[in-house]
C-alpha positions as a Python dict, from the first residue, in 0.01 Angstrom:
ca = {
    (1, 'M'): (0, 0, 0),
    (2, 'R'): (-290, -133, 203),
    (3, 'A'): (-241, -431, 432),
    (4, 'C'): (-478, -714, 374),
    (5, 'V'): (-651, -807, 696),
    (6, 'M'): (-869, -1110, 692),
    (7, 'Q'): (-1170, -1086, 913),
    (8, 'W'): (-1340, -1399, 1033),
    (9, 'K'): (-1670, -1387, 1206),
    (10, 'M'): (-1777, -1671, 1426),
    (11, 'P'): (-2148, -1751, 1430),
    (12, 'R'): (-2316, -1630, 1748),
    (13, 'S'): (-2438, -1982, 1833),
    (14, 'V'): (-2079, -2113, 1836),
    (15, 'V'): (-1975, -1833, 2071),
    (16, 'L'): (-2266, -1899, 2306),
    (17, 'I'): (-2206, -2275, 2310),
    (18, 'S'): (-1836, -2218, 2380),
    (19, 'I'): (-1913, -1988, 2671),
    (20, 'A'): (-2164, -2238, 2813),
    (21, 'L'): (-1911, -2524, 2791),
    (22, 'L'): (-1643, -2319, 2962),
    (23, 'A'): (-1885, -2224, 3238),
    (24, 'M'): (-1972, -2590, 3296),
    (25, 'C'): (-1606, -2695, 3312),
    (26, 'G'): (-1509, -2420, 3556),
    (27, 'P'): (-1683, -2562, 3864),
    (28, 'A'): (-1549, -2913, 3799),
    (29, 'L'): (-1192, -2783, 3795),
    (30, 'S'): (-1263, -2572, 4100),
    (31, 'D'): (-1410, -2873, 4285),
    (32, 'R'): (-1099, -3080, 4211),
    (33, 'E'): (-872, -2805, 4337),
    (34, 'S'): (-1088, -2764, 4647),
    (35, 'A'): (-1081, -3138, 4712),
    (36, 'F'): (-703, -3140, 4670),
    (37, 'R'): (-668, -2862, 4927),
    (38, 'G'): (-913, -3048, 5153),
    (39, 'R'): (-701, -3364, 5137),
    (40, 'R'): (-392, -3168, 5242),
    (41, 'I'): (-582, -3013, 5534),
    (42, 'A'): (-715, -3356, 5638),
    (43, 'E'): (-367, -3508, 5619),
    (44, 'A'): (-233, -3238, 5850),
    (45, 'N'): (-522, -3227, 6098),
    (46, 'C'): (-738, -3540, 6081),
    (47, 'A'): (-531, -3839, 5969),
    (48, 'E'): (-392, -3901, 6316),
    (49, 'C'): (-728, -4053, 6413),
    (50, 'H'): (-943, -4083, 6098),
    (51, 'A'): (-893, -4292, 5787),
    (52, 'I'): (-891, -4022, 5521),
    (53, 'A'): (-845, -4233, 5208),
    (54, 'R'): (-1065, -4487, 5036),
    (55, 'Y'): (-856, -4783, 5151),
    (56, 'D'): (-709, -4727, 5496),
    (57, 'T'): (-812, -4778, 5856),
    (58, 'S'): (-870, -4527, 6131),
    (59, 'E'): (-602, -4518, 6400),
    (60, 'N'): (-875, -4448, 6654),
    (61, 'P'): (-1157, -4705, 6629),
    (62, 'A'): (-1407, -4444, 6746),
    (63, 'A'): (-1311, -4207, 6460),
    (64, 'P'): (-1521, -4285, 6152),
    (65, 'P'): (-1340, -4323, 5820),
    (66, 'F'): (-1405, -4023, 5596),
    (67, 'R'): (-1513, -4253, 5310),
    (68, 'T'): (-1816, -4371, 5512),
    (69, 'L'): (-1946, -4036, 5631),
    (70, 'S'): (-2216, -4017, 5362),
    (71, 'R'): (-2388, -4311, 5533),
    (72, 'R'): (-2447, -4101, 5843),
    (73, 'P'): (-2755, -3883, 5880),
    (74, 'S'): (-2533, -3594, 5983),
    (75, 'F'): (-2354, -3585, 5647),
    (76, 'A'): (-2606, -3336, 5506),
    (77, 'T'): (-2509, -3089, 5778),
    (78, 'L'): (-2135, -3164, 5780),
    (79, 'R'): (-2039, -2817, 5655),
    (80, 'Q'): (-2231, -2660, 5944),
    (81, 'S'): (-2091, -2904, 6199),
    (82, 'M'): (-1735, -2838, 6089),
    (83, 'S'): (-1774, -2468, 6150),
    (84, 'G'): (-1674, -2517, 6511),
    (85, 'Q'): (-1932, -2745, 6674),
    (86, 'I'): (-1766, -3074, 6588),
    (87, 'F'): (-1433, -2961, 6728),
    (88, 'L'): (-1587, -2840, 7052),
    (89, 'R'): (-1781, -3162, 7120),
    (90, 'H'): (-1483, -3395, 7101),
    (91, 'A'): (-1200, -3346, 7347),
    (92, 'V'): (-956, -3547, 7137),
    (93, 'M'): (-1003, -3336, 6824),
    (94, 'P'): (-698, -3132, 6720),
    (95, 'D'): (-660, -2769, 6815),
    (96, 'F'): (-780, -2666, 6472),
    (97, 'E'): (-1076, -2454, 6376),
    (98, 'P'): (-1105, -2436, 5997),
    (99, 'T'): (-1202, -2122, 5812),
    (100, 'P'): (-1520, -2138, 5601),
    (101, 'D'): (-1306, -2190, 5288),
    (102, 'Q'): (-1116, -2474, 5457),
    (103, 'V'): (-1445, -2635, 5564),
    (104, 'N'): (-1563, -2629, 5201),
    (105, 'D'): (-1234, -2780, 5086),
    (106, 'I'): (-1247, -3059, 5346),
    (107, 'V'): (-1611, -3144, 5268),
    (108, 'D'): (-1539, -3140, 4892),
    (109, 'F'): (-1257, -3387, 4959),
    (110, 'I'): (-1481, -3607, 5175),
    (111, 'E'): (-1752, -3604, 4908),
    (112, 'N'): (-1498, -3717, 4647),
    (113, 'I'): (-1390, -4028, 4837),
    (114, 'Q'): (-1735, -4162, 4929),
    (115, 'F'): (-1830, -4513, 4833),
    (116, 'P'): (-2188, -4556, 4718),
    (117, 'N'): (-2424, -4656, 4995),
    (118, 'P'): (-2475, -5034, 5003),
}
């Protein structure tokens, strides 16, 4: 007795569209995970001086709130600055030098909490 196997073929366009949609959703999920890790890193290493949320104040008045960093000209180069330079220039910065992956996570977090420029 032969088993009846039903074969179903999906049109190629449906397959291609599905792959494209999955590819577009991947980075968004990755960005959220990166931002989540960045928040945890900021809580452990930056929150003592900086305001790291959308609605809090910096403990140190000289430490800019993370939510306003996009208003600074240096925001475009923040990833580069966080790769060591920023921690060397400020004596009160924590003894913390983030890895390149941690820098990306922190900057992804900072980008997610920015208010639009006025």
